[in-house]
C-alpha positions in Angstrom: -5.4 9.2 16.1 -2.1 11.6 16.3 -2.4 12.2 12.9 -4.8 13.9 12.2 -4.1 15.8 15.5 -1.2 16.7 13.6 -2.8 17.5 11.1 -5.7 20.0 12.7 -2.3 21.6 14.2 -0.1 21.6 11.1 -3.9 23.7 8.8 -3.5 26.4 11.8 -0.2 26.9 12.2 0.5 26.9 8.1 -3.9 27.9 7.0 -3.4 24.9 4.7 -4.6 22.6 4.0 -4.2 18.3 4.1 -5.4 15.0 3.4 -4.2 11.6 5.6 -5.5 8.2 6.2 -5.9 7.0 9.4 -7.4 4.2 11.4 -10.1 5.9 14.1 -11.2 4.0 17.2 -15.0 3.8 16.6 -17.2 4.0 20.2 -17.8 -0.4 20.6 -13.6 -0.3 20.5 -13.5 -1.7 16.1 -11.4 -0.3 14.2 -12.1 1.3 11.2 -9.6 3.2 8.2 -10.3 6.5 7.2 -9.7 8.6 5.0 -9.4 12.8 6.3 -9.3 16.4 4.9 -8.9 19.4 6.7 -8.5 23.4 5.6 -8.6 25.9 7.1 -10.8 29.4 6.4 -10.3 32.8 7.0 -13.0 35.5 7.4 -11.0 39.3 6.4 -8.3 38.7 8.2 -9.3 39.1 12.0 -11.0 34.5 12.5 -9.8 31.6 11.0 -12.1 28.4 11.2 -11.3 25.4 10.5 -13.5 21.8 8.7 -13.0 18.8 8.1 -14.2 15.8 6.5 -13.7 12.3 7.1 -14.6 9.6 5.5 -14.8 5.6 6.6 -13.2 3.7 3.6 -12.9 1.0 5.4 -15.1 -1.4 2.2 -12.3 0.1 -0.1 -9.7 -1.0 2.3 -10.5 -4.9 2.1 -11.9 -4.3 -1.8 -8.2 -2.7 -2.2 -7.2 -6.0 -0.3 -9.0 -8.5 -2.2 -7.8 -7.2 -5.3 -4.0 -7.3 -4.9 -5.1 -11.4 -3.4 -6.0 -12.1 -6.4 -4.2 -10.2 -8.9 -1.1 -12.5 -6.5 -2.7 -15.6 -7.8 -3.2 -14.3 -11.8 1.0 -13.2 -11.5 1.4 -16.6 -10.3 -0.7 -18.6 -11.9 1.7 -16.3 -15.1 4.0 -18.8 -13.8 3.6 -21.7 -13.0 2.4 -21.7 -17.4 5.9 -20.2 -18.6 7.5 -22.7 -16.3 5.0 -24.6 -17.8 5.3 -24.1 -20.8 9.2 -24.3 -20.8 8.9 -28.0 -19.9 7.0 -28.9 -22.7 10.2 -27.0 -24.7 12.2 -29.1 -22.7 10.3 -32.7 -23.4 10.1 -31.6 -27.3 13.5 -30.9 -27.4 14.3 -34.2 -25.9 11.5 -36.1 -27.8 13.6 -34.6 -31.6 16.7 -35.5 -30.4 16.2 -39.1 -29.8 15.3 -38.5 -33.6 11.7 -40.4 -32.9 8.6 -38.4 -32.0 6.1 -41.4 -32.9 4.0 -38.7 -35.1 3.5 -37.3 -31.8 4.4 -33.5 -32.8 
């Protein structure tokens, strides 16, 4: 909330738009991830209005975390495959150096 308050103050002071993400607390005390946009509008140079949009992005954040976990798992599997291929190459090299591969390779 302090991020939003400072964005509102900056929007008013600088007559600029601001976007950001923060965590909001709902009435039931649960927290949600939000995205916000705050803009100003000056009418005939005398009155400045402020308006904003707030969007609940909790599901997007949840999906991003799931994708990140899947990506880490896939990288781990790829690294394991590289390690196994290296071990197989070493074993083949050891078999070849002994001159007897019993027709396996």
